[in-house]
C-alpha positions, 0 to 999 in steps of 0.5 A, a space after each residue: 581296537 582300531 577304527 579300521 577293525 571296527 569298521 570292518 567288523 561292522 561291515 562283516 556283521 551287515 554282510 552276515 545279517 543280509 546272508 541270514 535274511 536271504 537264507 530265512 527268505 529262501 527257507 520261508 519260500 521252500 516251506 510255502 512250496 512244501 505246504 502247497 504240494 502237501 495240500 495238493 496231495 491231500 486233495 488228490 487222496 480226498 478225491 478217492 474217498 466218499 464218507 457216508 453218514 447215517 447208515 445203520 451198523 450191520 452185524 453181518 454182511 459187507 460194508 462194501 455192499 451196503 455202500 454200493 447200495 446207497 450209491 446206486 439208490 441215493 446218488 443214482 449212479 447205476 454203473 458202480 460196482 464193488 470192483 470200483 472200491 479199494 477199501 470200505 470201513 467204519 470210522 471211529 469207535 463203536 457207539 450207540 450212534 451209527 458210525 460213518 462209513 468210509 469208501 475209498 475208490 480204486 481210481 481218482 476218476 471214480 471218486 470224482 464222479 461219485 463226489 460230484 453226484 453227492 453234491 447235486 
């Protein structure tokens, strides 16, 4: 190989190396943006959820009505109704202990209102 070819090979390698590092930096930035947006979406969906622990298992009856009673009595929110919820179900498998009750609200504002009340 001639010295001119070795020098151009070295220069080409350095250009390639810089290109790869720039590409890796761009990919890293895109992954960080995706992670942030995924976190935002998860937080938005969590605002619509309230998990109630320690409620006894009902053989018959609606989980929704049980959750509404707890929200009215314990959280002191009289304006809640079953129409504010989109779903209500138990989490986990049947066991000897009562399973948590997940209440998903129809609107984010309802979840935020009840979430604030549960932390007071």
